[in-house]
C-alpha positions as CSV (number, residue, x, y, z in Angstrom):
1,X,-26.5,129.0,-111.4
2,X,-24.2,126.8,-109.4
3,X,-21.0,125.2,-110.7
4,X,-20.2,121.6,-109.7
5,X,-21.6,120.4,-106.4
6,X,-20.1,117.0,-105.3
7,X,-21.6,114.9,-102.5
8,X,-21.1,111.4,-101.2
9,X,-24.2,109.3,-100.6
10,X,-23.5,105.8,-99.2
11,X,-21.1,104.2,-101.6
12,X,-21.9,106.7,-104.4
13,X,-20.5,110.1,-105.4
14,X,-23.1,112.3,-106.9
15,X,-22.0,115.2,-109.1
16,X,-24.5,118.0,-109.8
17,X,-23.3,119.7,-113.0
18,X,-25.1,123.0,-112.6
19,X,-23.9,125.6,-115.1
20,X,-22.0,122.9,-116.9
21,X,-25.0,120.7,-117.7
22,X,-25.2,121.8,-121.3
23,X,-21.5,121.2,-121.8
24,X,-21.4,117.7,-120.3
25,X,-24.9,116.7,-121.5
26,X,-26.4,115.8,-118.1
27,X,-27.7,117.5,-114.9
28,X,-26.3,115.1,-112.4
29,X,-24.4,111.8,-112.4
30,X,-23.7,109.1,-109.8
31,X,-20.5,107.1,-109.6
32,X,-19.6,104.3,-107.3
33,X,-16.8,105.3,-104.9
34,X,-14.8,102.4,-106.3
35,X,-15.0,104.1,-109.8
36,X,-12.7,106.9,-108.6
37,X,-9.5,105.6,-110.3
38,X,-7.1,108.4,-109.4
39,X,-6.9,111.9,-107.9
40,X,-4.0,114.1,-108.8
41,X,-3.0,117.5,-107.4
42,X,-1.5,119.9,-110.0
43,X,-0.4,123.5,-109.7
44,X,-3.7,125.0,-110.9
45,X,-6.1,122.1,-110.9
46,X,-7.1,118.7,-109.4
47,X,-7.5,115.9,-111.9
48,X,-10.0,113.2,-111.0
49,X,-10.2,110.1,-113.1
50,X,-13.6,108.4,-113.0
51,X,-14.6,105.1,-114.6
52,X,-17.9,104.8,-116.3
53,X,-19.6,102.6,-118.9
54,X,-17.6,104.3,-121.6
55,X,-14.1,104.0,-120.0
56,X,-12.1,106.4,-117.8
57,X,-13.0,110.1,-117.9
58,X,-10.6,112.8,-116.6
59,X,-12.3,115.7,-114.8
60,X,-10.1,118.7,-114.5
61,X,-11.4,120.6,-111.4
62,X,-10.5,123.9,-109.7
63,X,-11.7,125.6,-106.6
64,X,-11.1,129.1,-108.1
65,X,-14.5,130.7,-108.7
66,X,-12.8,133.4,-110.8
67,X,-11.5,130.9,-113.4
68,X,-12.6,131.7,-116.9
69,X,-12.0,129.1,-119.6
70,X,-13.1,125.7,-120.8
71,X,-10.3,123.5,-119.6
72,X,-11.5,123.1,-115.9
73,X,-14.7,122.8,-114.0
74,X,-15.2,125.0,-111.0
75,X,-16.2,123.1,-107.8
76,X,-18.6,125.1,-105.5
77,X,-18.6,122.5,-102.8
78,X,-17.7,118.9,-101.8
79,X,-20.0,117.4,-99.2
80,X,-21.4,120.9,-98.4
81,X,-18.0,122.5,-97.8
82,X,-16.4,125.1,-100.2
83,X,-12.8,124.2,-101.0
84,X,-10.3,126.9,-100.1
85,X,-7.4,125.9,-102.3
86,X,-6.4,123.3,-104.9
87,X,-4.8,121.4,-102.1
88,X,-7.9,121.5,-100.0
89,X,-10.0,120.4,-103.1
90,X,-7.6,117.5,-103.5
91,X,-8.0,116.5,-99.8
92,X,-11.8,116.7,-100.1
93,X,-11.9,114.6,-103.2
94,X,-9.6,112.1,-101.7
95,X,-11.7,111.9,-98.6
96,X,-14.7,110.8,-100.7
97,X,-12.9,107.6,-101.5
C-alpha cells in the first residue's frame, strides 16, 4: 500500500493517506492552498503546518522510504514526482503554495 501521495488540484491540495489511513482516521483530505500556514525544512524531516476546522495541524514528512517509526509520514510523491531528499521534498511542498 502506498504512503502519502500529495497532489495539487486547482486551489486545493489533496492528500491520499494510503498506509496511514487507519492512523489518521481518513483515506484522503483536501486543503485549500491558502491553508498551508508554514513549511519548514529540518535535518531529517519537513514540517508542514496546515489549517483545518480544528486549528493548525503539524505534519512531519520525510522522503525516506526506509524510515521506520511513528513520528513522520513517508511521502511517496508530490504532484506525481518522487522526492529525492528532504530538501527536494521541501521545494516540492513549497511549490504547491
